[in-house]
N, C-alpha and C positions, 0 to 999 in steps of 0.2 A: 155495710159497713164491718170489714175484720175486725175481730174484735182479741187485741192480743194478750195473751194473758201471761203473767209474770210468774216464774219459778220460787215459788215461796221458801226464803233462808231456811237452812238447816237449826234444828232447834239449840237454844245458848248451850244445851249440856253435850250436844255431839259435837260442837265449835270447841269447845273447853276441854274436851276428854284427850287428845292430844297435847294439848299445852301443858293440862294437871301430869299427865303421866311424864312430860320431861322434870317437871317440877319435883315429884314426886319421887324419880329415880335419884336428881341432884340432891333432895334432901336425905335419902339411905344412903347413896354414894359417898357423899362429902360430909354428912352430920352425922347422921345414927353409925354408920360404920366405924369411923375415928373415935367414937365415944364407947362402943362395944366391946370393940375386937382389940386384944394385944397387938403387940408390935411384931410377933411373929406370925399372928392369923392373918394382919393386916399385910405384912409383907407375900403372904400366901392367896391372898384377895387381890392385889396388885399383882400377879403374874398370871391369875384367872382373869383379868381383867385385859389382860394385852391379846388372850385366847379371844377373849367378846371382842376386840376391833378386828381380828381377821374374821371373825364371823358375822361381821357387818358385813363387809365387804363380798363375803360366799352369798349375803342373803341378795345382793343387789346382782351378782354376777350369776347366780343359778337361782336363786328363789324367784327373782324376775326375770332373768335373760336363758334362765335354761343351759347357761352351761356348768355341765360337772365339772368345777374346776380341783382338780386331785392332786395341783401341784405348789398348791400354796405355802408350801415350806421352804419354795426355792426363794419367791419375794420375801417371805420372813425372815431366812436366813442372809440374804442382802444387805437388809437395811439392819439387822443383826451384828452382823460383822463389820460394816461402816461403822454405827455408832462405835465398836468395841475397839476396834483399830485406832478412832481417833482417842478415845478414854485410855487406851495401851499407852500409848503416846504423852498421852498428857501424864501419867504416871511414871515413866520413866523420866519426864524432862524435870518431875518435882522430886527426885530423887538425885538428879545434875548425871543421870545417864541420858546414851544416844541411841538404845537400842530396847525395845520391849524386853522383860526379864528370859521368855522362852526363846527369843533368837538370842541372846546370848549362851543358855543352857543350850542349843543344838547348833552352837557353832557357825553360824551363818556368816561370819565376817566383820569387819569394822562400818561397812556401809549399809543403811537402810536401804531396803530394797525401794527401785524409784514408786512403783504404782503404790507405796505405802506414804511415801513424801507428801502429796496432798492432803493425806485425811489429818497432817498435826495442823492444819485449820479448822475453827470449828465451824463455821461459816459454810467449807466447803464440806465437809463429815457431814453436818445435818441435813444438806441441800441431796447428799449422795442416796440418805438414806430413804428416803421417796423417789428419787428421779432415777436412780438406777435401777431399784426394784422395775418402774413404770417403765424404762426404753426398753429394757429385755422383754417383759412383756409387749409391748408395742410392736418390736422386732418379731417375737415370735407372733402373736397374735396376728401380726399382718399377712402372712405366709401361710397362715393357717384358715384362716376365716376367708383368705379370695380365692383359696381351692376349695373350698366350702367342706371342710373338714369338722365333724360333729359327733356328737353322741360318744359310743364308747371310742371311739378311733381318738378324740379329743381328751379324753380322759386319759388313756394308755401312755398319749405322748405327752401330758401334762407330768404323768408319774415316771414319764423315764427321763424328763428333766429334771426333777427332784434328784432322783439317784445318782445320774450323773455329775449335778453338782456336790453331792454326799461324799462321792468316792473321788472326786480329784479336790477337795477340801482335805481328806484323809490323805491323800496323796503329797501334799505341799508342806508337809508336818515343818519345817523350815522356817516358812512363810505364814501359815494359817493355824501351827499350832497342831495339825493334824488331828488323829482323834480326840485328845484332849480338849482342844478348838483354844479360843481366848478366854483363859480364866483368872481369878485373883484380880479384879477389877476393882483399886480403892477409891476413887474417885469420880465425881460425879459434877463435870464444868466448875471445879474450884473445891465439889462440898465433898465431903467424908462422907462416904457410905459406910462406915462404920458408927456413925452418928445416929440414935434412933431418929431423931428429929428430922434429919436430911430423907433418911429412908422413909419417913411419914409424907416428907413434901416429893419424894419420886411418885407416891402413892395417890397425891391430890390430884399431879400434875397428868399422871395416866385416869384418872376416871373423869378428868376434865376433858382430857382429848376423845374420850370414849362419849361422852355426851356431845360435844360438840360434830363429831364424825356421824352419829345418830339422825341428830337434826339435819346434818348437810344429806345426809340418804334419805331422809325423810320426804325432803323437799327435790330429791330427785325421782324418789315415786311417784309423788303426785304431781311432778311438771310434763309436758308435753312429751320429752325423752321415757320419760319412765313408760307412759302410755305407748310409745311407738317402740320398746324394747318387750314389753309385755306381746306386742302385738308379731315383734321380729321372733319372739319363743312359740307362739301358738300357730302363727301361718306366715312363713317365713317367705311363701310365694309370692304370696297376695300382697305384701309390703313391697318386694322387689316389683308388683304390678301397678304399684300406685307411685313409682318415680323415688325411692328409699333404696338405698343399697343397705342391704341388714349386715354386710359384714362390718360396716364399718360401727354402725349401732352397737352391732358386739364388741366390737373393738375397743369402745369407747369404755363398756360396763370391766369387761377384762382389764383395763389400766388402770382404772380408776381401783379396783378392788385389789390389783399389786401393789399399789400406792399404799393404801389402807394395812395390809401386810407387811409392807417394808417399815411404817412407821410403828406397828404393833413388835416387830421386832426390835429396832432400836429402843423403843421402852423397855422391854423386856431385858435388855443388857443390865440397865443399874436396878431394877428391880430383883433380879436374879442373882446379877455380877457372873454370869457365865455365856459364851454362847458356843455351842459347838455342831459338830454335825449329827450328830444324834437326835438332835433338835431339828433339822430342817429336812430330814430322808425324805420315805416314803410313807411310813406310817404316821410320823406325827401330820403330815399333810393329808393324810385319810382322818385324821383325830379333829382337824379344824371342820373337815365336812358334817363328820358325825354329830358335833355337838349343834351344828344349824341346823341338821337334820334333826336330830331328835326334840330339839325346842319348838322348829318350825321354821323352814328355810323362807316362806314367802312373808313371814314377820318379825320385824325388826328386833320387838321384844321378844318375840320367842327366840329368835337365834341368838341374839347376848345369854338368856337368862339357860339355854341349852347348852353354848359356849364354857358355861361357867361350872352348870350343874356337871356335865360331862369330867372338864378339869379337874373339879372336888373329887369328883366319885374315882378317878384315875388313881390320884396321890393318897385316898384312903384304902378302895380296893387293892391296889395294886403292892402294898405292903403288907394286906391279908391273903391276897391270890396272887402272889408274884407270876405265876406261872401261866394262870388263866386270864391273866386281865386281858391281854390279848385278843382272847376270844368274846369273853363277856363285852370287849368293845365294838366287836365284830356282829355281835349278834344283837347288839342295840342298833346298828346301823339297820341290820335286814330288817329288827321288826317296824323299825320308824318308817322306812319306806316300804316295805310292804302291807302292812295292815294298819300305819296312819300317817299316808304320806304328806300331811300337813302338818305334821307335828305336835306336841303336846298344846301347841296353839290353839290347834285346830279342833280338839279334843270336844270342847262346848259344843262348836257347832254341828260336829259328827250327831252329839248325842241330842241334840235340839230336832235335826233331821230325823232321827231315829225314833224319838219321840212323836212327831207328827206323819211318821208312817204306820205306828202303829193304830190298830184298827180302834175304834170307840167300841164304849160297853155294850155290847149286844147284839154289835154288828160282825157280818160273817167276813172274814179275812177275802 
């Protein structure tokens, strides 16, 4: 008679570890931070949390899928400009104008460009902050992954797209604000951003979105799709032999990460009050990846904390070393990838492995 052995359930502490981490994160972001930080520091943290949202997508696409996404600034910018266009139109309507202030300054005429008009609708604008980046990612990813472009070639192509978008935005000064971008945004769906209470409300929205996206990404990680994504990363040919199309698997991760970056860009606009080409080019795109790499791209918490830490370091160290910060940022990336591929999140595992490999006292190595 065959005896069936059941797998014992995981210990209670292990089952409560993930929910406990999310509860702790919610307490820190939604409770402790607003009480401990001044309005200025809280607005800075809101900005950093937008970068952390991008890092959640990077962790999915790069950490799990092995896709070196060096063009997330494109999707961040598309979401940011979609939100900023609506808010600029709303600000103009509140003062009785039909055109945003920069269009009046640059003399575009009395007619609003046709592609601006749909963004006057808040529902359309909100949808475009996510759907537009996802559509661009789907179009690009379909052709790239079907042709089996990967590795450094995919990374270079992503950066080329970021550079092209930045150059195009600079050249369309009359309709996109050019180098300055869309600035001096005053309101957020009827609420004045000059009011510290409303600024705190924006912070709470950003923190809540970050926690929700981390929970959703965690579910993707442990789902069947998450396992398939890791399998594609580790052995693409074996997955193809089993009857799956690796291109479709990678495309889903790329599109989801693009949607997260677009949402982060949309939330960045009311948090900071500006979106410009300088925030979406090659350098910011690399910065998104550096944050995830330093914290640990395979770990959601590591990627989020790394993005916040790198953004904080950029804000503080760039003032002290304005000419050298870019080199310091690059050095961080090289050190993380070369000496600690798993990021700071893997530091404990690395130390434990070294401890177990150390010969016991009295033994010869």
